[in-house]
N, C-alpha and C positions, 0 to 999 in steps of 0.2 A: 099115763107116770106108771112103774114094774117100783114097788117095793123093793128092788131090789138095787141097787148099786151098780154095782159091779156087773151084769152084765154085756155081755158083749154084745158091737152095735148094729144093729144092718146094715146093708152097704152104703142106702141115704147115708144116713144118717153122719156117715164116716164123706162122704163124700159134701155134703153140708158142715162140718168142722172143715173137712181139707177149705173149701171155699174161703171159708173164715179166718182160719191161717195165709191163708196164700193175699188176700186180701190186706192183712192185718201188716205179712207183710213188706207188702207196695205201696203200703203208706209211709214205713218206717223208712225205706229207704227214701222217698220223698223227701220226707222230712228231713232226713243224715242229706243228703245231694243238694237242697235245700238252703242248706246252713254254711258248703261248705265251702270256705275263705273268711267265714264271718263272723269265726271263732271267741274272738278278742271282742264283740260286742253281745256275742249268747253267753259269755262269760261275766259281763255286764249283767246286763237285761238279770241273771241267776244274781247277783249282789243283789243287787240290787231289790231284789223282788223276797231275800233272805234277811235284808240289813234289819226288818221288821218286824221279826221272829225273834228270841233268844238263843237259845242256841241252834246247832248250824250253820250260824253266820260264820262264815270265812274274812281272817281278817285285812283289812284292805293293802292290795298289792299294788304293786307300779303296770309298766306299758310293755313288760319285756313278752309278753302272747302277744302284745301287736309290735313288737319287735322282731318276732321270730319269724312274723307270714310276713313280717316283709309292707305292712301299712303303709302309706304318703306319708300321710296326718303323727305316727307313732317316730316320722322321723326330721319330723321338723318342727317337734313340739319336743325339745330338749330342754332337763333342766342341767346349766351347767353344773353347779352343787354338785347337782348325784353321777353326774358325769364322771368332774373328778375324784369325788370319792369313790365309783367303782375299779376309777384306775390308780388309786394310793392300792385300794384293795389288793388288784393285781401286782403290785412291785411290791408288799410285805410280804404278796405267797409267790412272787418268786423268791426274794431273799431270805423266807422263810426255807424254799428248799432247800436253797445258799448250804441255808446253813444247817439244815440237817445231816447233806450230804457232806458237807463236811467233819457235823463230829460224829459220823459213821469211819470214817476216813483212818478221823483221830481215833478208834475206838481199835478200829482193825490192826496200826499200826500199834497201842497199849496191847492189844491181844500177841501178838508176834514175841516183840522184846518182850513178852511176862514169859512166852511160852520159850524165848533166847534161854534167858539166864536161868529157869530150871531145868533147863534139858542142862545148861553150867554149872549148876547149882548138885545136881541126883551127876554127875559128868567129876565133878570133884567127891563129891561123899565115895563111887565106885574106886579111884586110884587111890584116895586117902587110905580103905579101908581094906 
């Protein structure tokens, strides 16, 4: 071992480090590819591990991830209450969008009316004096 940790690496050391990095990347890539399409199960396993800890545990979640990746069992097990609740939320969202649009139109009309009245008042003052 050298006392100077910032010394340049030899070619042999650089080659060893490159090999180690290449192996690490290969293992990471294999792990990543082996879990493809199994995201929901992976998340569930992580959640089970985290539930024993006080910090870092996520709140319980729904089957949204499973539905997004089209798992057959997620489509089979559908809670009708949850489905109707989400449909109601969607309807409320559409109604809110319509209501906001209506209020914006009313504000636009009120602004136009205000401008017309103000213009009439200014014309009245100009012609009066």
